[in-house]
N, C-alpha and C positions, 0 to 999 in steps of 0.2 A: 229540394235540403236532394243535397250534395254526395251524402252516404245513400242516400237508396241501394249502390251499390255492392254494397261492403253489409257483407255478412250482423245480423245480427249483433251476436259475441262481443267482435271487435268494436261499433258502435255503440258499447256502453259508456258510462263515462271511467271507472277503477279500467278497463283492461285498451279505452282510447289510453288513460296514463300513461300505464307499462308501455306499448306502442308506441307512443312519441319518447318517450325515454331507453328507450332501444334504439330506437334511430337520431335521438341526438347523443349515445356511444356508439353511436358507428362512423359516424359522422368526424367523431373529433378522434376515434382512433385508425380516423382514414384520414383525413386532416392533419393528422399531426405529427411538427415541423415544416411540410408543405407553404407555410409563408412566414420563417425560420427568415433572422434577425440578418446582412451578409457579414455586419461588422460586431454583432454576433458569436457568432459561425470563425468568424477571420484572429477574432483575441481565441476562443478557442482551444483550436487550432492553432494558431500562434504558439501557441504557450503552450503545447501538443510535442515542437522540434526543437531541438537545440540548433544555434550559431557551426558551420564551418569550422567558422577561421582557426578555430583555434583556444579562443575564450574562453568555450563551456559551459557558454550562458545558452539560455532558453529563447527563441530567437528574437522574441519582440522584448524580450529584456535588454541583447546584446547593446552597450552600452560600449564598448572597442571606435574610441577615434579614431574617424578616418576606415571604421571595414571595409571590405574589397564586397564580403560576399551578401549578409545582410545586409541588403537596401534590395539588392538581384531577386533573395527568397525570399523578400516580403511581398514585391511585387510579383513575384510568382503566388504570391500563397489569394493575394487580393483575385487574380486574373480565372485562377480555378475555381477560387470562393463567386464570384462573379459569374459562370460562364454555367454555373450551378454544379458541379460537378460532387458528387457524396463525400463527406468523408475519410471512408475510407477508401476511397481512386484516389485523392489528396495524397491522400500520405501515402500509401504504394507510389505514384507521381515520385512524390519527394527520396523514395527510397530506393526506387529507380534509378534516377540523378545523382543521388551521394550519399547513398549507399545507407547502410540500417544505425548506424550511428547519428542519422538525426535525428531520429525516437525518443522524449527526453524520460519516457518508461520504453525496458523492451514487453515487448508482444503476449500473453499472458501465453503461448502455445508451444510444444515442442521444448527442444532443448534452453532456446528461451526461458523456459518457462522456472527454470532456477537458480534463474535473478533473483526471484521470487518466496525460494526456498530455502538459499542456502543459507542468509543473514539468520533466520530463525534457529538451523540447526544447530548452525554455528553457537549462537546466543548458548542452546537446549545443553550441545555437550560441554560449551566451557562455563556453564554454572553448575552442570554437573561430576566434572571434575574441582575446579573447588571445595565442593562438597565432598566429594572422595578425600580430599591433600588436608581435608580441616582436620579429617576421623580420622588417618591416614599419622596425625602431626599430634591427636588429641590423647588417641589411646594410645602412644606408644609409653615405653620405660625406660622413667628417668636416667642421665647418664649416669657409667659407674665412673668414678673417680681413680685415676690408677694412681698405685702405688699410696695410698690419703689416709696418714693415723688416724681412725674417732676418736675427737675429743672429750673431756667429758663437758661441752657443752653437746655435744648430739645419744651422751646416754644420760644427759634432764631432760633432753626432747624426748625423746624416745620415751620416757616415764613418765612423762605429758599427757601424749601419746595413745597412749595403753589407761592410763586412767582415762580417759572424754572414751574412748570404747568401753569399756565397761558402766560408763554414769552415765552412757549413750544404748543402752542396751535394754533390749522391752523386756 
């Protein structure tokens, strides 16, 4: 039997299952991404970068007729992916060559984190300002009309208001 040199505890069936599961988990995590499809990586990375021709479109979606930049950038991206460069290395190479505007989304680090935070802060501040203005408008006193002489209709309305107040008191 092949398992003679292995301690008896490991040779038992329940322990062998756990050992097999553990070995499988280690293998999955160790080999994760090792055989990733280059076309899928090209597609993912190409959608994380912007074309620099000024059209304001994603690199792989630039439909600018006669674009002088997108074909060269796509070729560089494909060459980097086929070389096996990591995603972060490819992005850093593009940032060094074309500047930080080549990234479709700013990195979530340092000062660029503000690009993620500021819109939400502005939304909440704007909503708070709207609520504040509405409360001020609702609680302001009725405007007094200058030089207005009370009419008989005003006295009649005042009489009905007093009657309504008396009838609704508890």
